[in-house]
Each structure stands twice: as C-alpha cells, then as structure tokens.
One Martini backbone bead per residue (centre of mass of N, CA, C, O) as a GRO file, in nm:
protein
  371
    1MET     BB    1  -1.249   3.266  -1.672
    2HIS     BB    2  -1.172   3.274  -1.359
    3CYS     BB    3  -0.877   3.414  -1.206
    4MET     BB    4  -0.687   3.316  -0.966
    5THR     BB    5  -0.485   3.326  -0.735
    6PRO     BB    6  -0.206   3.198  -0.651
    7ILE     BB    7  -0.055   2.904  -0.532
    8ALA     BB    8   0.139   2.808  -0.270
    9LEU     BB    9   0.431   2.586  -0.255
   10ASN     BB   10   0.593   2.387  -0.011
   11GLY     BB   11   0.924   2.240  -0.096
   12ARG     BB   12   1.105   2.139   0.157
   13PHE     BB   13   1.149   1.833   0.091
   14SER     BB   14   1.384   1.895  -0.133
   15GLY     BB   15   1.628   1.877   0.091
   16THR     BB   16   1.626   1.572   0.049
   17ARG     BB   17   1.849   1.313  -0.050
   18GLU     BB   18   1.688   1.064   0.117
   19PRO     BB   19   1.387   0.982   0.060
   20THR     BB   20   1.099   0.943   0.274
   21GLY     BB   21   0.784   0.918   0.323
   22THR     BB   22   0.686   1.239   0.339
   23GLN     BB   23   0.863   1.325   0.099
   24VAL     BB   24   0.742   1.140  -0.112
   25ALA     BB   25   0.446   1.225  -0.076
   26SER     BB   26   0.485   1.527  -0.138
   27PHE     BB   27   0.585   1.498  -0.423
   28GLN     BB   28   0.348   1.335  -0.544
   29LEU     BB   29   0.135   1.544  -0.485
   30PHE     BB   30   0.254   1.788  -0.642
   31GLU     BB   31   0.278   1.647  -0.910
   32ALA     BB   32  -0.029   1.602  -0.948
   33ILE     BB   33  -0.125   1.893  -0.913
   34LEU     BB   34   0.045   2.030  -1.142
   35ARG     BB   35  -0.054   1.843  -1.381
   36GLN     BB   36  -0.361   1.923  -1.340
   37GLY     BB   37  -0.386   2.242  -1.265
   38GLY     BB   38  -0.249   2.363  -1.549
   39HIS     BB   39  -0.512   2.240  -1.748
   40ARG     BB   40  -0.748   2.493  -1.682
   41SER     BB   41  -0.739   2.768  -1.843
   42GLY     BB   42  -0.587   2.926  -1.597
   43GLU     BB   43  -0.734   2.893  -1.321
   44LEU     BB   44  -0.460   2.764  -1.219
   45ARG     BB   45  -0.193   2.877  -1.010
   46PHE     BB   46   0.168   2.856  -0.933
   47VAL     BB   47   0.397   2.875  -0.649
   48VAL     BB   48   0.722   2.725  -0.630
   49PHE     BB   49   0.912   2.610  -0.351
   50ALA     BB   50   1.223   2.467  -0.463
   51ASP     BB   51   1.456   2.201  -0.530
   52LYS     BB   52   1.581   2.090  -0.840
   53ARG     BB   53   1.759   1.838  -0.721
   54PHE     BB   54   1.515   1.694  -0.687
   55PRO     BB   55   1.364   1.436  -0.806
   56GLY     BB   56   1.150   1.593  -1.061
   57VAL     BB   57   1.138   1.907  -1.006
   58LYS     BB   58   1.254   2.041  -1.266
   59ASP     BB   59   0.992   1.984  -1.443
   60TRP     BB   60   0.810   2.218  -1.323
   61GLU     BB   61   0.911   2.466  -1.490
   62ARG     BB   62   0.738   2.359  -1.766
   63LEU     BB   63   0.470   2.402  -1.648
   64PRO     BB   64   0.167   2.508  -1.660
   65GLY     BB   65   0.113   2.768  -1.424
   66VAL     BB   66   0.427   2.785  -1.333
   67THR     BB   67   0.617   2.928  -1.066
   68PHE     BB   68   0.960   2.894  -1.017
   69VAL     BB   69   1.143   2.883  -0.698
   70GLN     BB   70   1.456   2.868  -0.625
   71THR     BB   71   1.544   2.666  -0.331
   72PRO     BB   72   1.835   2.583  -0.131
   73PHE     BB   73   1.777   2.337   0.075
   74GLN     BB   74   2.039   2.147   0.033
   75ASP     BB   75   2.233   2.386   0.166
   76TRP     BB   76   2.068   2.360   0.421
   77GLY     BB   77   1.986   2.342   0.725
   78LYS     BB   78   1.731   2.291   0.937
   79ALA     BB   79   1.730   2.572   1.066
   80ARG     BB   80   1.707   2.737   0.802
   81CYS     BB   81   1.449   2.606   0.699
   82HIS     BB   82   1.274   2.695   0.937
   83PHE     BB   83   1.320   2.996   0.902
   84TRP     BB   84   1.198   3.022   0.625
   85GLU     BB   85   0.915   2.914   0.699
   86GLN     BB   86   0.851   3.115   0.938
   87PHE     BB   87   0.959   3.414   0.793
   88LEU     BB   88   0.953   3.392   0.449
   89ALA     BB   89   0.725   3.241   0.302
   90ALA     BB   90   0.480   3.432   0.321
   91PRO     BB   91   0.605   3.692   0.199
   92LEU     BB   92   0.680   3.559  -0.071
   93ALA     BB   93   0.397   3.474  -0.153
   94ARG     BB   94   0.275   3.761  -0.146
   95ARG     BB   95   0.472   3.883  -0.360
   96HIS     BB   96   0.338   3.664  -0.578
   97GLY     BB   97   0.009   3.690  -0.512
   98CYS     BB   98  -0.061   3.520  -0.266
   99ARG     BB   99  -0.332   3.377  -0.034
  100LEU     BB  100  -0.220   3.071  -0.054
  101MET     BB  101  -0.068   2.798   0.145
  102HIS     BB  102   0.107   2.483   0.110
  103HIS     BB  103   0.177   2.232   0.365
  104PRO     BB  104   0.290   1.878   0.349
  105MET     BB  105   0.470   1.844   0.663
  106ASN     BB  106   0.310   1.976   0.934
  107THR     BB  107   0.462   2.228   0.893
  108SER     BB  108   0.451   2.591   0.974
  109PRO     BB  109   0.371   2.893   1.022
  110SER     BB  110   0.286   3.050   1.318
  111PHE     BB  111   0.227   3.294   1.126
  112PRO     BB  112   0.045   3.396   0.853
  113GLY     BB  113   0.134   3.673   0.699
  114GLY     BB  114  -0.148   3.754   0.532
  115ILE     BB  115  -0.229   3.448   0.491
  116ASP     BB  116  -0.331   3.143   0.397
  117HIS     BB  117  -0.343   2.792   0.529
  118ILE     BB  118  -0.229   2.464   0.444
  119VAL     BB  119  -0.215   2.150   0.627
  120THR     BB  120  -0.047   1.846   0.626
  121LEU     BB  121  -0.136   1.564   0.825
  122HIS     BB  122   0.015   1.256   0.915
  123ASP     BB  123   0.060   1.286   1.237
  124LEU     BB  124   0.055   1.253   1.624
  125ASN     BB  125   0.304   1.114   1.763
  126PHE     BB  126   0.451   1.359   1.904
  127LEU     BB  127   0.205   1.368   2.114
  128LEU     BB  128   0.123   1.062   2.189
  129HIS     BB  129   0.463   0.973   2.166
  130PRO     BB  130   0.723   1.123   2.309
  131GLU     BB  131   0.917   0.870   2.370
  132TRP     BB  132   1.011   0.848   2.051
  133TYR     BB  133   1.146   1.135   2.099
  134ALA     BB  134   1.340   1.383   2.091
  135ARG     BB  135   1.354   1.677   2.250
  136SER     BB  136   1.430   1.859   2.008
  137PHE     BB  137   1.194   1.772   1.827
  138ARG     BB  138   0.963   1.858   2.015
  139LEU     BB  139   1.038   2.157   2.014
  140VAL     BB  140   1.013   2.216   1.715
  141TYR     BB  141   0.709   2.131   1.697
  142ALA     BB  142   0.602   2.334   1.903
  143LEU     BB  143   0.696   2.583   1.711
  144CYS     BB  144   0.641   2.460   1.387
  145ALA     BB  145   0.343   2.309   1.420
  146MET     BB  146   0.120   2.369   1.636
  147PRO     BB  147   0.014   2.652   1.562
  148GLY     BB  148  -0.090   2.574   1.276
  149LEU     BB  149  -0.269   2.328   1.358
  150ARG     BB  150  -0.459   2.514   1.538
  151HIS     BB  151  -0.498   2.802   1.336
  152HIS     BB  152  -0.526   2.742   1.065
  153ARG     BB  153  -0.766   2.717   0.830
  154CYS     BB  154  -0.639   2.426   0.724
  155VAL     BB  155  -0.661   2.067   0.781
  156VAL     BB  156  -0.507   1.779   0.636
  157THR     BB  157  -0.572   1.445   0.635
  158ILE     BB  158  -0.468   1.095   0.546
  159SER     BB  159  -0.694   1.000   0.754
  160GLU     BB  160  -0.949   0.922   0.962
  161TYR     BB  161  -0.780   0.869   1.207
  162VAL     BB  162  -0.637   1.148   1.213
  163ARG     BB  163  -0.889   1.321   1.218
  164ARG     BB  164  -0.990   1.227   1.495
  165GLU     BB  165  -0.740   1.312   1.650
  166ALA     BB  166  -0.745   1.615   1.573
  167GLU     BB  167  -1.019   1.680   1.693
  168SER     BB  168  -0.934   1.600   1.984
  169VAL     BB  169  -0.639   1.731   2.028
  170LEU     BB  170  -0.670   2.023   1.873
  171GLY     BB  171  -0.974   2.142   1.874
  172ARG     BB  172  -1.109   2.130   1.605
  173VAL     BB  173  -1.330   2.198   1.385
  174PRO     BB  174  -1.460   2.004   1.144
  175GLY     BB  175  -1.454   2.225   0.903
  176SER     BB  176  -1.117   2.252   0.936
  177LEU     BB  177  -1.132   1.950   0.848
  178ARG     BB  178  -0.970   1.719   0.631
  179MET     BB  179  -0.988   1.427   0.408
  180ILE     BB  180  -0.695   1.293   0.226
  181HIS     BB  181  -0.572   1.056   0.067
  182ASP     BB  182  -0.327   0.898  -0.027
  183GLY     BB  183  -0.118   0.756  -0.256
  184VAL     BB  184   0.003   0.519  -0.511
  185LYS     BB  185   0.274   0.448  -0.684
  186PRO     BB  186   0.363   0.298  -0.959
  187LEU     BB  187   0.571   0.027  -0.954
  188LYS     BB  188   0.893  -0.097  -1.057
  189ALA     BB  189   1.030  -0.449  -1.102
  190PRO     BB  190   1.283  -0.561  -1.295
  191HIS     BB  191   1.455  -0.705  -1.028
  192PRO     BB  192   1.377  -0.929  -0.838
  193TRP     BB  193   1.451  -1.064  -0.562
  194ALA     BB  194   1.626  -1.324  -0.438
  195GLY     BB  195   1.489  -1.553  -0.212
  196ASN     BB  196   1.433  -1.639   0.143
  197TYR     BB  197   1.227  -1.366   0.241
  198LEU     BB  198   1.172  -1.117   0.456
  199PHE     BB  199   1.019  -0.782   0.462
  200ALA     BB  200   1.139  -0.458   0.584
  201ALA     BB  201   1.043  -0.105   0.625
  202GLY     BB  202   1.118   0.164   0.809
  203SER     BB  203   1.243   0.023   1.106
  204LEU     BB  204   1.434   0.251   1.277
  205GLN     BB  205   1.171   0.288   1.465
  206PRO     BB  206   0.980   0.251   1.735
  207HIS     BB  207   0.688   0.219   1.583
  208LYS     BB  208   0.778  -0.033   1.393
  209ASN     BB  209   0.840  -0.295   1.576
  210LEU     BB  210   1.110  -0.468   1.536
  211ALA     BB  211   1.156  -0.637   1.791
  212ARG     BB  212   0.902  -0.820   1.759
  213LEU     BB  213   0.970  -0.922   1.478
  214ILE     BB  214   1.233  -1.065   1.553
  215LYS     BB  215   1.108  -1.255   1.758
  216ALA     BB  216   0.920  -1.393   1.556
  217PHE     BB  217   1.145  -1.493   1.372
  218ARG     BB  218   1.276  -1.675   1.587
  219VAL     BB  219   1.032  -1.863   1.623
  220ILE     BB  220   1.022  -1.959   1.299
  221SER     BB  221   1.312  -2.055   1.212
  222SER     BB  222   1.307  -2.365   1.282
  223SER     BB  223   1.060  -2.405   1.055
  224SER     BB  224   1.252  -2.203   0.847
  225PRO     BB  225   1.487  -2.284   0.665
  226GLY     BB  226   1.670  -2.006   0.527
  227LEU     BB  227   1.536  -1.774   0.652
  228GLU     BB  228   1.497  -1.422   0.610
  229LEU     BB  229   1.550  -1.087   0.749
  230VAL     BB  230   1.485  -0.791   0.573
  231VAL     BB  231   1.613  -0.455   0.636
  232ALA     BB  232   1.501  -0.133   0.569
  233GLY     BB  233   1.698   0.141   0.670
  234ARG     BB  234   1.743   0.404   0.920
  235LYS     BB  235   1.865   0.596   1.143
  236GLN     BB  236   1.690   0.860   1.314
  237ILE     BB  237   1.736   1.137   1.496
  238PRO     BB  238   1.441   1.200   1.625
  239PHE     BB  239   1.480   0.918   1.748
  240THR     BB  240   1.479   0.688   1.973
  241ALA     BB  241   1.632   0.438   2.130
  242ASP     BB  242   1.640   0.071   2.137
  243PRO     BB  243   1.778  -0.146   2.349
  244GLU     BB  244   1.650  -0.412   2.254
  245LEU     BB  245   1.734  -0.394   1.957
  246SER     BB  246   2.039  -0.406   1.999
  247ARG     BB  247   2.027  -0.710   2.110
  248LEU     BB  248   1.892  -0.823   1.818
  249MET     BB  249   2.103  -0.772   1.577
  250GLU     BB  250   2.244  -1.081   1.599
  251THR     BB  251   2.044  -1.233   1.449
  252PRO     BB  252   2.002  -1.494   1.272
  253GLY     BB  253   1.906  -1.384   0.942
  254LEU     BB  254   1.974  -1.085   0.980
  255ARG     BB  255   1.930  -0.800   0.745
  256PHE     BB  256   2.083  -0.495   0.645
  257THR     BB  257   2.061  -0.234   0.383
  258GLY     BB  258   1.955   0.031   0.417
  259TYR     BB  259   1.917   0.246   0.186
  260LEU     BB  260   1.659   0.268  -0.071
  261SER     BB  261   1.564   0.292  -0.363
  262GLU     BB  262   1.292   0.273  -0.547
  263GLU     BB  263   1.383   0.025  -0.715
  264GLU     BB  264   1.494  -0.145  -0.483
  265LEU     BB  265   1.231  -0.156  -0.325
  266ALA     BB  266   1.061  -0.297  -0.542
  267ASN     BB  267   1.238  -0.552  -0.564
  268ALA     BB  268   1.197  -0.636  -0.268
  269TYR     BB  269   0.895  -0.671  -0.268
  270ALA     BB  270   0.869  -0.873  -0.516
  271GLY     BB  271   1.059  -1.111  -0.369
  272ALA     BB  272   0.893  -1.150  -0.126
  273LYS     BB  273   0.709  -1.350   0.083
  274VAL     BB  274   0.692  -1.105   0.301
  275PHE     BB  275   0.547  -0.817   0.427
  276CYS     BB  276   0.652  -0.630   0.718
  277PHE     BB  277   0.400  -0.421   0.927
  278PRO     BB  278   0.390  -0.399   1.279
  279SER     BB  279   0.274  -0.128   1.360
  280LEU     BB  280   0.175   0.093   1.621
  281GLU     BB  281   0.184   0.374   1.437
  282GLU     BB  282  -0.025   0.535   1.185
  283GLY     BB  283  -0.140   0.754   0.924
  284PHE     BB  284  -0.118   0.529   0.661
  285GLY     BB  285   0.088   0.310   0.521
  286LEU     BB  286   0.235   0.295   0.233
  287PRO     BB  287   0.402   0.022   0.220
  288VAL     BB  288   0.156  -0.162   0.201
  289LEU     BB  289   0.067  -0.067  -0.084
  290GLU     BB  290   0.327  -0.114  -0.235
  291ALA     BB  291   0.342  -0.419  -0.191
  292MET     BB  292   0.060  -0.495  -0.306
  293SER     BB  293   0.108  -0.371  -0.595
  294LEU     BB  294   0.341  -0.619  -0.628
  295GLY     BB  295   0.207  -0.894  -0.487
  296CYS     BB  296   0.264  -0.885  -0.182
  297PRO     BB  297   0.234  -1.018   0.104
  298VAL     BB  298   0.074  -0.887   0.410
  299LEU     BB  299   0.184  -0.783   0.733
  300THR     BB  300  -0.012  -0.624   0.988
  301SER     BB  301  -0.206  -0.411   1.169
  302ASN     BB  302  -0.500  -0.353   1.401
  303THR     BB  303  -0.409  -0.047   1.410
  304SER     BB  304  -0.500   0.252   1.365
  305CYS     BB  305  -0.509   0.301   1.014
  306LEU     BB  306  -0.481   0.005   0.891
  307PRO     BB  307  -0.776  -0.096   0.855
  308GLU     BB  308  -0.831   0.135   0.641
  309ILE     BB  309  -0.574   0.067   0.434
  310ALA     BB  310  -0.508  -0.265   0.408
  311GLY     BB  311  -0.738  -0.457   0.373
  312PRO     BB  312  -0.623  -0.778   0.268
  313ALA     BB  313  -0.439  -0.771   0.482
  314LEU     BB  314  -0.280  -0.906   0.744
  315GLN     BB  315  -0.414  -0.863   1.076
  316VAL     BB  316  -0.244  -0.788   1.384
  317ASP     BB  317  -0.114  -0.793   1.695
  318PRO     BB  318   0.165  -0.588   1.766
  319TYR     BB  319   0.202  -0.684   2.086
  320SER     BB  320   0.225  -0.985   1.963
  321VAL     BB  321   0.448  -1.221   1.893
  322GLU     BB  322   0.264  -1.461   1.838
  323ALA     BB  323   0.084  -1.325   1.620
  324ILE     BB  324   0.310  -1.265   1.422
  325ALA     BB  325   0.413  -1.554   1.385
  326GLU     BB  326   0.145  -1.679   1.287
  327GLY     BB  327   0.115  -1.492   1.041
  328LEU     BB  328   0.372  -1.572   0.894
  329LEU     BB  329   0.310  -1.875   0.865
  330TYR     BB  330   0.052  -1.846   0.706
  331LEU     BB  331   0.181  -1.698   0.456
  332LEU     BB  332   0.408  -1.910   0.397
  333ASP     BB  333   0.177  -2.159   0.368
  334LEU     BB  334   0.054  -2.077   0.119
  335PRO     BB  335  -0.093  -2.170  -0.141
  336PRO     BB  336  -0.065  -2.070  -0.462
  337ALA     BB  337  -0.364  -1.993  -0.507
  338LYS     BB  338  -0.395  -1.809  -0.253
  339ARG     BB  339  -0.164  -1.622  -0.314
  340LYS     BB  340  -0.281  -1.515  -0.579
  341GLN     BB  341  -0.544  -1.409  -0.461
  342LEU     BB  342  -0.413  -1.205  -0.268
  343SER     BB  343  -0.259  -1.047  -0.482
  344THR     BB  344  -0.507  -0.950  -0.642
  345ALA     BB  345  -0.652  -0.806  -0.408
  346GLY     BB  346  -0.428  -0.599  -0.354
  347LYS     BB  347  -0.423  -0.460  -0.629
  348THR     BB  348  -0.719  -0.373  -0.629
  349TRP     BB  349  -0.710  -0.200  -0.373
  350CYS     BB  350  -0.489   0.008  -0.479
  351ASP     BB  351  -0.673   0.144  -0.700
  352GLY     BB  352  -0.810   0.338  -0.465
  353PHE     BB  353  -0.502   0.478  -0.460
  354THR     BB  354  -0.455   0.795  -0.596
  355TRP     BB  355  -0.299   1.088  -0.684
  356GLU     BB  356  -0.515   1.201  -0.871
  357ASP     BB  357  -0.742   1.202  -0.661
  358SER     BB  358  -0.602   1.375  -0.452
  359ALA     BB  359  -0.562   1.625  -0.633
  360LYS     BB  360  -0.858   1.690  -0.690
  361LYS     BB  361  -0.926   1.755  -0.392
  362TYR     BB  362  -0.723   1.986  -0.358
  363LEU     BB  363  -0.822   2.165  -0.590
  364ALA     BB  364  -1.102   2.208  -0.467
  365LEU     BB  365  -0.995   2.341  -0.208
  366TYR     BB  366  -0.855   2.580  -0.335
  367ARG     BB  367  -1.109   2.704  -0.462
  368GLU     BB  368  -1.262   2.742  -0.197
  369LEU     BB  369  -1.024   2.920  -0.040
  370ASN     BB  370  -0.948   3.126  -0.308
  371THR     BB  371  -1.227   3.323  -0.323
   0.00000   0.00000   0.00000
C-alpha cells in the first residue's frame, strides 16, 4: 500500500489548563483521528506537536503511526504560542517530512511556509460581532486567523451554517470549503446533582445571552418556588463585559459554580430540570448535545446553527425574554411520560454526532489533499 508523507497536527490547544469549548473539541477530534488513522497498515502517519500534560495527550505517544513532539505550550504565554504557530510550526512540520498540517482552532500561520494547511473554523463571531470582543483579541485574529482562513488550501467548518457564512464573508470558492460536524463524547454522570434547578454552561460571554436568561428566570420564579438557576463558566478575557449582566448578578436563586471538570459538568447536566442555552450565535453548540445525551431536556435558540444541531430540543427566539420564560415553563411542566419521551428522542438524536464519524471524514480529506 502506498505510504503517504506524514500529516502534522497542531496541538496548541493542549496549552490550556482548564479546557472548554474549542479546546475540548480539538482534543476529541485529534484523539479520534489518531486512534483510527494509525491502524491502516501504515497508510497514514502523523507528527503531533502537543503538550503531554494536557489530559489524555500523553497516551498519543504510544499510538501506532504517531511521532509525538513534546511542545511545552503550558509553559508559554499566549504571545509565545502565537509566535510558535506563526513562524515555527510550518518549518518544524516540513523538517519532519510533512507536506500538510491541520490547525483545529481557527488560527494558523499567515504564510504557508512551503506546505499546505487545513484550518478548522468554529465560527466567525469575531468578524460578525466585533462588539463582543476586546480590541486586542480582534487584532490577534486579524493577524493570526484571517490570512489563513482566506488563503490556505482548505477550511473545514463544523456546521453548514458556518460553511455558508464562510463562503459569503471569506469569499472562498465552495470547493475549498468542507463541512464536517463535530461529535459528542459519551459522558458519564456517576453522581447527578440533586435539587430543583435549571442549568446553564459557558455563559459568561456576551453571545451566550445570560442577561435575558436571568430575566426569564425572574419572570418564572414566582410560579416556581425553590427553583434555582445554576450557571457554570467563568469570565474570559477576550470578551467584552456586559453592564446589564453585572446588575443582574444579585438575582435571588442565581448561583455561579465557576469552572467545572468534565465529570462535574456531566453530573450537573444529568440532575438539571432543564438545560438552558438561549445563545445568540453559535458555530455548533456542543453543550446542547452533551445535555441531551444525558437525558436532560434542553431549551435553546432558533437562530444560527442551532436549528441544524439541536434536533428535538425546544427552540425559542433568544431575543425575547417572554419566549424564553414560556419555554422554560413548558419544559418544567412536562408530565413524566412526555419528559421521558423527549429524553429518549434527545439521546437518539445525539447518536448521529460521533467523533469517530468526524475522524473518518477528516482522514478521507487528508488522503485527498496529501497525494
């Protein structure tokens, strides 16, 4: 069988000590790719640049077909990580015999450096909604994301919604854009949280729409005594502050948990009466699938990618406090039989989103571009 040159994988996400969102998705994607791709009689080989201190990454050293290059991302600040990606990644990949490098988190070298590049694009919020981001973040993305997204050989989007946006905003020809959905990792919830609570996650960002969710919670609180709204997440530097949200923080029954580990997050999903995700703009909406996979009823938005991803979840107008409140009351008042039916439908829907399927599509793309 023909042996192709190895594919380089940019594991810069492994510099994150408390991974969320795109870091988690990037790890799961590379995990599935490496475990599938190395078992095909040597057809595919990989050179992985990553920090083995990130949970699960150290196991990659022992996988067949993998050359692991320890890269101490966790010791570097963001500026040094960007420098490595912009100026060192491509030459290092070329030195290891690679002609193709995959970058899974929007950013990539501005200049190809003598090899081809695949970039996974999670969303274009930084272009479509600059008001949500700090000026410094927008500048970094202008320098470290936009050149590659416009000019590298292939951009893969994680939903059809983002693919359409990329075609329109980036001006790329359709053939240089591909769509491969993310997957959802089967989560285990050994100790579901007890209590009468709504749950929201990843919510201290402007586009997560937490202010309207809190207002809707205040609307229904009088008719739902003892109900809490539990919010997981933390303020993230790239995002602008919401003055209105600051004024709502003292709402009775509102509780913030801070960062949750994977197991803690699963336990929170599993015990919640409703998972609330009325986001204004998403590229995929992984928390919706995670919650449904654990049987939790979900309220989400009828905008951006969510109608494509959310399936049987209840979808409402995220700009309407009244619509969010009505949706929450509807799900809270579901009789047990209908709640069970909705739970089963959600789990079945999630079966259609697996990392193994995503990996197969990326492996096919690698073969196509690396010949």
